[in-house]
TORVEXKE-286626 format. One record per residue (C-alpha): y, x, z. Coordinates in nm, 4 decimals, always signed. Layout:
N
<v->Y | u->X | w->Z>
...
***
This chain:
394
<v->+2.2604 | u->-2.1387 | w->-0.3025>
<v->+2.3195 | u->-1.7912 | w->-0.4677>
<v->+2.1453 | u->-1.6744 | w->-0.7963>
<v->+1.8942 | u->-1.4620 | w->-0.6275>
<v->+1.7711 | u->-1.7512 | w->-0.4047>
<v->+1.7508 | u->-1.9831 | w->-0.6969>
<v->+1.5252 | u->-1.7418 | w->-0.8769>
<v->+1.3095 | u->-1.6891 | w->-0.5726>
<v->+1.2601 | u->-2.0627 | w->-0.5704>
<v->+1.2090 | u->-2.1080 | w->-0.9529>
<v->+0.8512 | u->-2.0082 | w->-0.9709>
<v->+0.6051 | u->-2.1165 | w->-1.2332>
<v->+0.2774 | u->-2.2652 | w->-1.1365>
<v->+0.0776 | u->-1.9513 | w->-1.2412>
<v->+0.3077 | u->-1.7154 | w->-1.0529>
<v->+0.2772 | u->-1.9358 | w->-0.7319>
<v->-0.1132 | u->-1.9014 | w->-0.7660>
<v->-0.0610 | u->-1.5193 | w->-0.7483>
<v->+0.1693 | u->-1.5111 | w->-0.4476>
<v->-0.0578 | u->-1.7417 | w->-0.2398>
<v->-0.3515 | u->-1.5350 | w->-0.3423>
<v->-0.1644 | u->-1.2192 | w->-0.2265>
<v->-0.0690 | u->-1.3812 | w->+0.1119>
<v->-0.4394 | u->-1.4911 | w->+0.1617>
<v->-0.5415 | u->-1.1145 | w->+0.0939>
<v->-0.2760 | u->-0.9697 | w->+0.2983>
<v->-0.3912 | u->-1.1853 | w->+0.5906>
<v->-0.7539 | u->-1.0741 | w->+0.5561>
<v->-0.6280 | u->-0.7132 | w->+0.5713>
<v->-0.4153 | u->-0.8007 | w->+0.8696>
<v->-0.7208 | u->-0.9425 | w->+1.0555>
<v->-0.9068 | u->-0.6296 | w->+0.9764>
<v->-0.6454 | u->-0.4250 | w->+1.1434>
<v->-0.6417 | u->-0.6409 | w->+1.4551>
<v->-0.8650 | u->-0.7172 | w->+1.7517>
<v->-0.9132 | u->-1.0948 | w->+1.6859>
<v->-1.2539 | u->-1.2388 | w->+1.7355>
<v->-1.1263 | u->-1.5898 | w->+1.6495>
<v->-0.8292 | u->-1.6953 | w->+1.4562>
<v->-0.7194 | u->-2.0553 | w->+1.3729>
<v->-1.0085 | u->-2.1911 | w->+1.5791>
<v->-1.2784 | u->-2.0189 | w->+1.3853>
<v->-1.4556 | u->-1.6860 | w->+1.3739>
<v->-1.2624 | u->-1.4041 | w->+1.1987>
<v->-1.5428 | u->-1.3250 | w->+0.9771>
<v->-1.5769 | u->-1.6824 | w->+0.8555>
<v->-1.1934 | u->-1.7066 | w->+0.8073>
<v->-1.1753 | u->-1.3812 | w->+0.6196>
<v->-1.4641 | u->-1.5024 | w->+0.3780>
<v->-1.2783 | u->-1.8294 | w->+0.3143>
<v->-0.9485 | u->-1.6436 | w->+0.2515>
<v->-1.1149 | u->-1.3962 | w->+0.0110>
<v->-1.2854 | u->-1.6767 | w->-0.1788>
<v->-0.9675 | u->-1.8782 | w->-0.2070>
<v->-0.7886 | u->-1.5629 | w->-0.3345>
<v->-1.0492 | u->-1.4914 | w->-0.5885>
<v->-1.0415 | u->-1.8513 | w->-0.7172>
<v->-0.6556 | u->-1.8480 | w->-0.7345>
<v->-0.6553 | u->-1.5210 | w->-0.9280>
<v->-0.9220 | u->-1.6390 | w->-1.1676>
<v->-0.7249 | u->-1.9477 | w->-1.2376>
<v->-0.4124 | u->-1.7275 | w->-1.2856>
<v->-0.5841 | u->-1.5203 | w->-1.5257>
<v->-0.7123 | u->-1.8018 | w->-1.7270>
<v->-0.3539 | u->-1.9381 | w->-1.7559>
<v->-0.2260 | u->-1.6029 | w->-1.8760>
<v->-0.1552 | u->-1.5685 | w->-2.2592>
<v->-0.3739 | u->-1.2560 | w->-2.3004>
<v->-0.4728 | u->-1.0940 | w->-2.6307>
<v->-0.8166 | u->-0.9786 | w->-2.7057>
<v->-0.6987 | u->-0.6242 | w->-2.6163>
<v->-0.5654 | u->-0.7519 | w->-2.2841>
<v->-0.8847 | u->-0.9183 | w->-2.2000>
<v->-1.0867 | u->-0.6065 | w->-2.2924>
<v->-0.8760 | u->-0.3843 | w->-2.0744>
<v->-0.8731 | u->-0.6345 | w->-1.7834>
<v->-1.2673 | u->-0.6529 | w->-1.8074>
<v->-1.2971 | u->-0.2709 | w->-1.8232>
<v->-1.0721 | u->-0.2228 | w->-1.5083>
<v->-1.2412 | u->-0.5077 | w->-1.3084>
<v->-1.5921 | u->-0.3699 | w->-1.4096>
<v->-1.4908 | u->-0.0120 | w->-1.2919>
<v->-1.3622 | u->-0.1492 | w->-0.9596>
<v->-1.6615 | u->-0.3544 | w->-0.9191>
<v->-1.9002 | u->-0.0697 | w->-0.9751>
<v->-1.7022 | u->+0.1688 | w->-0.7499>
<v->-1.6900 | u->-0.1034 | w->-0.4763>
<v->-2.0725 | u->-0.1378 | w->-0.4882>
<v->-2.1129 | u->+0.2240 | w->-0.4851>
<v->-1.8692 | u->+0.3217 | w->-0.2179>
<v->-1.9183 | u->+0.0122 | w->+0.0020>
<v->-1.5434 | u->-0.0184 | w->+0.0373>
<v->-1.3731 | u->-0.2977 | w->-0.1581>
<v->-0.9830 | u->-0.2541 | w->-0.1652>
<v->-0.9796 | u->-0.0671 | w->-0.4957>
<v->-1.1632 | u->-0.3576 | w->-0.6479>
<v->-0.8997 | u->-0.5824 | w->-0.5171>
<v->-0.6345 | u->-0.3694 | w->-0.6495>
<v->-0.7918 | u->-0.4017 | w->-0.9992>
<v->-0.8031 | u->-0.7766 | w->-0.9751>
<v->-0.4341 | u->-0.8152 | w->-0.8749>
<v->-0.3252 | u->-0.5800 | w->-1.1436>
<v->-0.5089 | u->-0.7513 | w->-1.4195>
<v->-0.3690 | u->-1.0961 | w->-1.3120>
<v->-0.0055 | u->-0.9732 | w->-1.2875>
<v->+0.1381 | u->-1.1126 | w->-1.6084>
<v->+0.4758 | u->-1.2680 | w->-1.5605>
<v->+0.4723 | u->-1.1774 | w->-1.1754>
<v->+0.8080 | u->-1.0742 | w->-1.0255>
<v->+0.8798 | u->-0.8178 | w->-0.7592>
<v->+1.1214 | u->-1.0086 | w->-0.5266>
<v->+0.8995 | u->-1.3281 | w->-0.4707>
<v->+0.6051 | u->-1.0972 | w->-0.4127>
<v->+0.8118 | u->-0.8998 | w->-0.1607>
<v->+0.9240 | u->-1.2350 | w->-0.0050>
<v->+0.5659 | u->-1.3294 | w->+0.0274>
<v->+0.4864 | u->-1.0119 | w->+0.1928>
<v->+0.7706 | u->-1.0429 | w->+0.4336>
<v->+0.6920 | u->-1.3836 | w->+0.5546>
<v->+0.3172 | u->-1.3284 | w->+0.5909>
<v->+0.3515 | u->-0.9782 | w->+0.7616>
<v->+0.6271 | u->-1.0882 | w->+0.9980>
<v->+0.4484 | u->-1.4089 | w->+1.0966>
<v->+0.1295 | u->-1.2388 | w->+1.1615>
<v->+0.2942 | u->-0.9570 | w->+1.3609>
<v->+0.4899 | u->-1.1941 | w->+1.5855>
<v->+0.1951 | u->-1.4079 | w->+1.6607>
<v->-0.0281 | u->-1.0986 | w->+1.7405>
<v->+0.2360 | u->-0.9353 | w->+1.9586>
<v->+0.2910 | u->-1.2577 | w->+2.1428>
<v->-0.0862 | u->-1.3171 | w->+2.2117>
<v->-0.1241 | u->-0.9563 | w->+2.3176>
<v->+0.1669 | u->-0.9743 | w->+2.5490>
<v->+0.0299 | u->-1.2855 | w->+2.7219>
<v->-0.3390 | u->-1.1485 | w->+2.7262>
<v->-0.4705 | u->-1.3957 | w->+2.4982>
<v->-0.6118 | u->-1.1146 | w->+2.2939>
<v->-0.6664 | u->-0.7541 | w->+2.4019>
<v->-0.3765 | u->-0.5054 | w->+2.4087>
<v->-0.5652 | u->-0.1812 | w->+2.3516>
<v->-0.4055 | u->+0.1070 | w->+2.5543>
<v->-0.4628 | u->+0.4701 | w->+2.4681>
<v->-0.2990 | u->+0.7963 | w->+2.5803>
<v->-0.1959 | u->+1.0970 | w->+2.3567>
<v->-0.0362 | u->+1.4033 | w->+2.5273>
<v->+0.0546 | u->+1.1963 | w->+2.8356>
<v->+0.2112 | u->+0.9208 | w->+2.6184>
<v->+0.0823 | u->+0.5771 | w->+2.6684>
<v->+0.0388 | u->+0.3852 | w->+2.3490>
<v->+0.0004 | u->+0.0082 | w->+2.2982>
<v->-0.1593 | u->-0.1380 | w->+2.0163>
<v->-0.0063 | u->-0.4922 | w->+2.0684>
<v->-0.3125 | u->-0.6848 | w->+1.9439>
<v->-0.3867 | u->-0.4553 | w->+1.6582>
<v->-0.6923 | u->-0.2404 | w->+1.6493>
<v->-0.5044 | u->+0.0755 | w->+1.7104>
<v->-0.1314 | u->+0.1596 | w->+1.7654>
<v->-0.0872 | u->+0.3030 | w->+1.3989>
<v->-0.1809 | u->-0.0421 | w->+1.2592>
<v->+0.1131 | u->-0.1816 | w->+1.4604>
<v->+0.3353 | u->+0.0805 | w->+1.3167>
<v->+0.2129 | u->-0.0073 | w->+0.9577>
<v->+0.3000 | u->-0.3675 | w->+0.9844>
<v->+0.6627 | u->-0.2732 | w->+1.1191>
<v->+0.6887 | u->-0.0478 | w->+0.8249>
<v->+0.5660 | u->-0.3038 | w->+0.5833>
<v->+0.8213 | u->-0.5594 | w->+0.7206>
<v->+1.1128 | u->-0.3033 | w->+0.6633>
<v->+1.0040 | u->-0.2129 | w->+0.3089>
<v->+0.9921 | u->-0.5768 | w->+0.2012>
<v->+1.3290 | u->-0.6625 | w->+0.3524>
<v->+1.4781 | u->-0.3615 | w->+0.1537>
<v->+1.3212 | u->-0.4788 | w->-0.1685>
<v->+1.4740 | u->-0.8294 | w->-0.1194>
<v->+1.8218 | u->-0.6636 | w->-0.0346>
<v->+1.8025 | u->-0.3920 | w->-0.2974>
<v->+2.1443 | u->-0.3066 | w->-0.4499>
<v->+2.3263 | u->-0.4384 | w->-0.1493>
<v->+2.4984 | u->-0.2160 | w->+0.1203>
<v->+2.2065 | u->-0.0809 | w->+0.3147>
<v->+2.3523 | u->-0.0819 | w->+0.6459>
<v->+2.1763 | u->-0.3971 | w->+0.7627>
<v->+1.8517 | u->-0.2456 | w->+0.6350>
<v->+1.9143 | u->+0.0910 | w->+0.8271>
<v->+1.9884 | u->-0.1284 | w->+1.1469>
<v->+1.6618 | u->-0.3026 | w->+1.0969>
<v->+1.4745 | u->+0.0151 | w->+1.0298>
<v->+1.6344 | u->+0.1927 | w->+1.3442>
<v->+1.5144 | u->-0.0991 | w->+1.5532>
<v->+1.1638 | u->-0.0918 | w->+1.4166>
<v->+1.1510 | u->+0.2895 | w->+1.4791>
<v->+1.2686 | u->+0.2484 | w->+1.8303>
<v->+1.0050 | u->-0.0242 | w->+1.8917>
<v->+0.7440 | u->+0.1787 | w->+1.7310>
<v->+0.8028 | u->+0.4918 | w->+1.9338>
<v->+0.8520 | u->+0.3152 | w->+2.2637>
<v->+0.5432 | u->+0.1047 | w->+2.2382>
<v->+0.2968 | u->+0.2382 | w->+1.9870>
<v->+0.4180 | u->+0.6023 | w->+1.9470>
<v->+0.2957 | u->+0.5925 | w->+1.5805>
<v->+0.4867 | u->+0.9072 | w->+1.4854>
<v->+0.3825 | u->+0.8980 | w->+1.1179>
<v->+0.4987 | u->+0.5521 | w->+1.0682>
<v->+0.8337 | u->+0.6505 | w->+1.2446>
<v->+0.8785 | u->+0.9283 | w->+1.0045>
<v->+0.7977 | u->+0.7145 | w->+0.6920>
<v->+1.0483 | u->+0.4542 | w->+0.8150>
<v->+1.3167 | u->+0.7205 | w->+0.8434>
<v->+1.2304 | u->+0.8508 | w->+0.5002>
<v->+1.2743 | u->+0.4899 | w->+0.3762>
<v->+1.6386 | u->+0.4813 | w->+0.5098>
<v->+1.7209 | u->+0.8024 | w->+0.3397>
<v->+1.5744 | u->+0.7018 | w->+0.0038>
<v->+1.7507 | u->+0.3753 | w->+0.0381>
<v->+2.0900 | u->+0.5477 | w->+0.0953>
<v->+2.0204 | u->+0.7630 | w->-0.2167>
<v->+1.9420 | u->+0.4696 | w->-0.4299>
<v->+2.2820 | u->+0.2846 | w->-0.3224>
<v->+2.5110 | u->+0.5837 | w->-0.3695>
<v->+2.3786 | u->+0.7393 | w->-0.6995>
<v->+2.5712 | u->+0.5582 | w->-0.9628>
<v->+2.5988 | u->+0.7426 | w->-1.2904>
<v->+2.3244 | u->+0.7121 | w->-1.5464>
<v->+2.2883 | u->+1.1027 | w->-1.5827>
<v->+2.2493 | u->+1.1466 | w->-1.2030>
<v->+1.9951 | u->+0.8586 | w->-1.1909>
<v->+1.7845 | u->+0.9955 | w->-1.4710>
<v->+1.7717 | u->+1.3383 | w->-1.2835>
<v->+1.6951 | u->+1.1745 | w->-0.9517>
<v->+1.4273 | u->+0.9588 | w->-1.1285>
<v->+1.2601 | u->+1.2752 | w->-1.2656>
<v->+1.2817 | u->+1.4437 | w->-0.9367>
<v->+1.0984 | u->+1.1508 | w->-0.7732>
<v->+0.8322 | u->+1.1719 | w->-1.0166>
<v->+0.7999 | u->+1.5632 | w->-0.9819>
<v->+0.7818 | u->+1.5049 | w->-0.6034>
<v->+0.5086 | u->+1.2501 | w->-0.6441>
<v->+0.3027 | u->+1.4871 | w->-0.8780>
<v->+0.3527 | u->+1.7811 | w->-0.6380>
<v->+0.2290 | u->+1.5677 | w->-0.3391>
<v->-0.0798 | u->+1.4723 | w->-0.5557>
<v->-0.1516 | u->+1.8370 | w->-0.6532>
<v->-0.0951 | u->+1.9502 | w->-0.2951>
<v->-0.3422 | u->+1.6890 | w->-0.1657>
<v->-0.6114 | u->+1.7930 | w->-0.3942>
<v->-0.5576 | u->+2.1500 | w->-0.3277>
<v->-0.5921 | u->+2.1137 | w->+0.0455>
<v->-0.8975 | u->+1.8931 | w->-0.0034>
<v->-1.0703 | u->+2.1755 | w->-0.1855>
<v->-0.9229 | u->+2.4914 | w->-0.0406>
<v->-0.8295 | u->+2.4087 | w->+0.3188>
<v->-0.8726 | u->+2.7066 | w->+0.5317>
<v->-0.8289 | u->+2.6727 | w->+0.9175>
<v->-0.7709 | u->+3.0530 | w->+0.9466>
<v->-0.4738 | u->+3.0451 | w->+0.7192>
<v->-0.1566 | u->+3.0014 | w->+0.9446>
<v->+0.0159 | u->+2.7881 | w->+0.7044>
<v->-0.2669 | u->+2.5604 | w->+0.6403>
<v->-0.3343 | u->+2.5219 | w->+1.0088>
<v->+0.0320 | u->+2.4302 | w->+1.0957>
<v->+0.0627 | u->+2.1814 | w->+0.8111>
<v->-0.2755 | u->+2.0346 | w->+0.9236>
<v->-0.1565 | u->+2.0116 | w->+1.2816>
<v->+0.1512 | u->+1.8353 | w->+1.1794>
<v->-0.0456 | u->+1.5851 | w->+0.9966>
<v->-0.2941 | u->+1.5100 | w->+1.2843>
<v->-0.5982 | u->+1.6890 | w->+1.1301>
<v->-0.5790 | u->+1.5014 | w->+0.8014>
<v->-0.6107 | u->+1.8056 | w->+0.5703>
<v->-0.9131 | u->+1.9349 | w->+0.7477>
<v->-1.0892 | u->+1.5896 | w->+0.7556>
<v->-1.0334 | u->+1.5590 | w->+0.3747>
<v->-1.1843 | u->+1.9153 | w->+0.3361>
<v->-1.4901 | u->+1.8437 | w->+0.5513>
<v->-1.5700 | u->+1.5311 | w->+0.3559>
<v->-1.5321 | u->+1.7253 | w->+0.0291>
<v->-1.7740 | u->+1.9813 | w->+0.1477>
<v->-2.0180 | u->+1.7137 | w->+0.2499>
<v->-2.0458 | u->+1.5438 | w->-0.0886>
<v->-1.9365 | u->+1.6701 | w->-0.4370>
<v->-1.7179 | u->+1.4569 | w->-0.6470>
<v->-1.9114 | u->+1.1720 | w->-0.8116>
<v->-1.8210 | u->+0.9377 | w->-1.1095>
<v->-1.8066 | u->+0.6193 | w->-0.9028>
<v->-1.7731 | u->+0.7242 | w->-0.5416>
<v->-2.0011 | u->+0.7535 | w->-0.2371>
<v->-2.0280 | u->+0.5626 | w->+0.0895>
<v->-2.1012 | u->+0.8733 | w->+0.2918>
<v->-2.3326 | u->+0.6631 | w->+0.5178>
<v->-2.6139 | u->+0.9083 | w->+0.4690>
<v->-2.4164 | u->+1.1860 | w->+0.6220>
<v->-2.3656 | u->+1.2418 | w->+1.0107>
<v->-2.0439 | u->+1.0794 | w->+1.1358>
<v->-1.7329 | u->+1.2978 | w->+1.2095>
<v->-1.6051 | u->+1.2595 | w->+1.5752>
<v->-1.2352 | u->+1.2074 | w->+1.5893>
<v->-0.9664 | u->+1.0477 | w->+1.7967>
<v->-1.0913 | u->+1.0462 | w->+2.1493>
<v->-1.4405 | u->+1.1229 | w->+2.0231>
<v->-1.4979 | u->+0.8072 | w->+1.8199>
<v->-1.7752 | u->+0.8516 | w->+1.5403>
<v->-1.6336 | u->+0.7790 | w->+1.1930>
<v->-1.8518 | u->+0.7476 | w->+0.8711>
<v->-1.5444 | u->+0.8236 | w->+0.6572>
<v->-1.2020 | u->+0.8782 | w->+0.7698>
<v->-0.9608 | u->+1.0254 | w->+0.5247>
<v->-0.5909 | u->+0.9053 | w->+0.5467>
<v->-0.4426 | u->+1.1119 | w->+0.2554>
<v->-0.4485 | u->+0.8386 | w->-0.0172>
<v->-0.5319 | u->+1.0608 | w->-0.3029>
<v->-0.8068 | u->+1.2481 | w->-0.1314>
<v->-0.9396 | u->+0.9080 | w->-0.0068>
<v->-0.9644 | u->+0.7553 | w->-0.3533>
<v->-1.1266 | u->+1.0488 | w->-0.5401>
<v->-1.3798 | u->+1.1111 | w->-0.2528>
<v->-1.4661 | u->+0.7526 | w->-0.1849>
<v->-1.4242 | u->+0.5848 | w->-0.5184>
<v->-1.4986 | u->+0.8633 | w->-0.7589>
<v->-1.3439 | u->+1.0377 | w->-1.0511>
<v->-1.3406 | u->+0.7406 | w->-1.3038>
<v->-1.1505 | u->+0.5010 | w->-1.0790>
<v->-0.9264 | u->+0.7696 | w->-0.9614>
<v->-0.8468 | u->+0.8826 | w->-1.3157>
<v->-0.7584 | u->+0.5080 | w->-1.4120>
<v->-0.5284 | u->+0.4623 | w->-1.1159>
<v->-0.3464 | u->+0.7879 | w->-1.1630>
<v->-0.3103 | u->+0.7229 | w->-1.5144>
<v->-0.1606 | u->+0.3849 | w->-1.4647>
<v->+0.0823 | u->+0.5117 | w->-1.2057>
<v->+0.1932 | u->+0.8151 | w->-1.4441>
<v->+0.2463 | u->+0.5653 | w->-1.7381>
<v->+0.4444 | u->+0.3228 | w->-1.5022>
<v->+0.6852 | u->+0.6119 | w->-1.3948>
<v->+0.7106 | u->+0.7321 | w->-1.7521>
<v->+0.8121 | u->+0.3846 | w->-1.8650>
<v->+1.0686 | u->+0.3335 | w->-1.5887>
<v->+1.2276 | u->+0.6644 | w->-1.6638>
<v->+1.2378 | u->+0.6119 | w->-2.0400>
<v->+1.4109 | u->+0.2730 | w->-1.9820>
<v->+1.6511 | u->+0.4249 | w->-1.7372>
<v->+1.5336 | u->+0.1790 | w->-1.4636>
<v->+1.7024 | u->+0.2218 | w->-1.1318>
<v->+1.5708 | u->-0.0712 | w->-0.9206>
<v->+1.3589 | u->-0.1927 | w->-0.6357>
<v->+1.0432 | u->-0.1120 | w->-0.8358>
<v->+1.1237 | u->+0.2568 | w->-0.8685>
<v->+1.2423 | u->+0.2584 | w->-0.5016>
<v->+0.9084 | u->+0.1083 | w->-0.3785>
<v->+0.6989 | u->+0.3350 | w->-0.5956>
<v->+0.8684 | u->+0.6393 | w->-0.4888>
<v->+0.8301 | u->+0.5484 | w->-0.1264>
<v->+0.4722 | u->+0.4628 | w->-0.1618>
<v->+0.3781 | u->+0.7925 | w->-0.3488>
<v->+0.5271 | u->+0.9950 | w->-0.0677>
<v->+0.3506 | u->+0.7768 | w->+0.1920>
<v->+0.0201 | u->+0.8382 | w->+0.0137>
<v->+0.0220 | u->+1.1963 | w->+0.1358>
<v->-0.0346 | u->+1.0908 | w->+0.4988>
<v->-0.1572 | u->+0.7311 | w->+0.4654>
<v->-0.3855 | u->+0.5250 | w->+0.2578>
<v->-0.1270 | u->+0.2520 | w->+0.2567>
<v->+0.0356 | u->+0.4430 | w->-0.0387>
<v->-0.2232 | u->+0.3018 | w->-0.2798>
<v->-0.3773 | u->-0.0176 | w->-0.0927>
<v->-0.2417 | u->-0.3351 | w->-0.2671>
<v->-0.1695 | u->-0.5192 | w->+0.0597>
<v->+0.0849 | u->-0.2400 | w->+0.1350>
<v->+0.1697 | u->-0.1121 | w->-0.2092>
<v->+0.2263 | u->-0.4371 | w->-0.3979>
<v->+0.4471 | u->-0.2434 | w->-0.6332>
<v->+0.1310 | u->-0.1568 | w->-0.8198>
<v->+0.1274 | u->-0.5116 | w->-0.9766>
<v->+0.3686 | u->-0.3558 | w->-1.2293>
<v->+0.0817 | u->-0.1635 | w->-1.3929>
<v->-0.0395 | u->-0.5066 | w->-1.5110>
<v->+0.2919 | u->-0.6621 | w->-1.5777>
<v->+0.4519 | u->-0.3728 | w->-1.7500>
<v->+0.1456 | u->-0.1881 | w->-1.9168>
<v->-0.1332 | u->-0.4159 | w->-1.9677>
<v->+0.0600 | u->-0.7183 | w->-2.0905>
<v->+0.4013 | u->-0.5833 | w->-2.2244>
<v->+0.3988 | u->-0.7815 | w->-2.5460>
<v->+0.3923 | u->-1.1119 | w->-2.3630>
<v->+0.6080 | u->-1.0329 | w->-2.0634>
<v->+0.9219 | u->-0.8628 | w->-2.2078>
<v->+1.1504 | u->-1.1574 | w->-2.1263>
<v->+1.0000 | u->-1.1988 | w->-1.7776>
<v->+1.0500 | u->-0.8291 | w->-1.7004>
<v->+1.4111 | u->-0.8217 | w->-1.8115>
<v->+1.4763 | u->-1.1242 | w->-1.5877>
<v->+1.2980 | u->-0.9569 | w->-1.2957>
<v->+1.4802 | u->-0.6299 | w->-1.3262>
<v->+1.8204 | u->-0.7788 | w->-1.3712>
<v->+1.7799 | u->-0.9790 | w->-1.0615>
***
């Protein structure tokens, strides 16, 4: 057994609680993106409630077992409280879950977390695709520009594409530092399956981007070039955030450049702008339930549909939670650059910041589990130095 495999298996009890809780949470999110009405011989809503309750219990136990200072307890309580208030205000809960996972991340390592994601996402996707293929569950079919799209048991084709992408990302994290040829082969196969079956173009583009970034990380070797590249990644992330907010506020369909970019992004910029016009920014978010729905994608009514992660979080969750999230991400990037880290965490965070421009998966914890490092590296640095050194040397 190699050293990497040994480290994956040498998990502490508190770590194991965290990874199991993440698997439960990922499964609840997967069920939300699928067409199951029953799963494991029980109604999906009941199963999700059980999984969420189990995840909360495991995370609470994990937090109790952490060696946390008074300052750490205070910061954790503030973050969870902000997440809770925003959840109750916005009627959408995934930012609250992000706050919980971040505050319970002391001593957590990236590779076991990625392994948990890979096993859970792959298992769920295989079962769902098989069930849809044998008509055990519905295989939703839609048409776009004369192209037939199959959702393969998911609620829409893009969700199938998301899980293919998540599988590829997790595999690359586990193999990070090795020759990326195998990763590129898997990514190419996923893109081919995606385009032939689901035609999720945005997911295909993001997967291709993953392959490009992977090659960059593998081939840049000098410390000087790595620092320049790291700074370039951060600048790119900042520019995408600024661009997102700019279009949310100032989008103009009569502007040829705005119109072209919006069309390439399947109307995402216009949608963010319309919701911004509906409701001024609030401190802790808005549910948008009091406004008339917007009709989109085959005329379906949506209470709130903003796929750009940054526009989504500031419109739906409000200024305070958005500022906390942005501050945490900026401090995390700053610390990685300061410490000259060139690892799977920087790789994953870079990808997710780019993904956030077109998809909320860029900041949703079930997809962007790299955000755990805000807790592991920033909230509890005084008690996790040795664990972090071990993690980033693996």
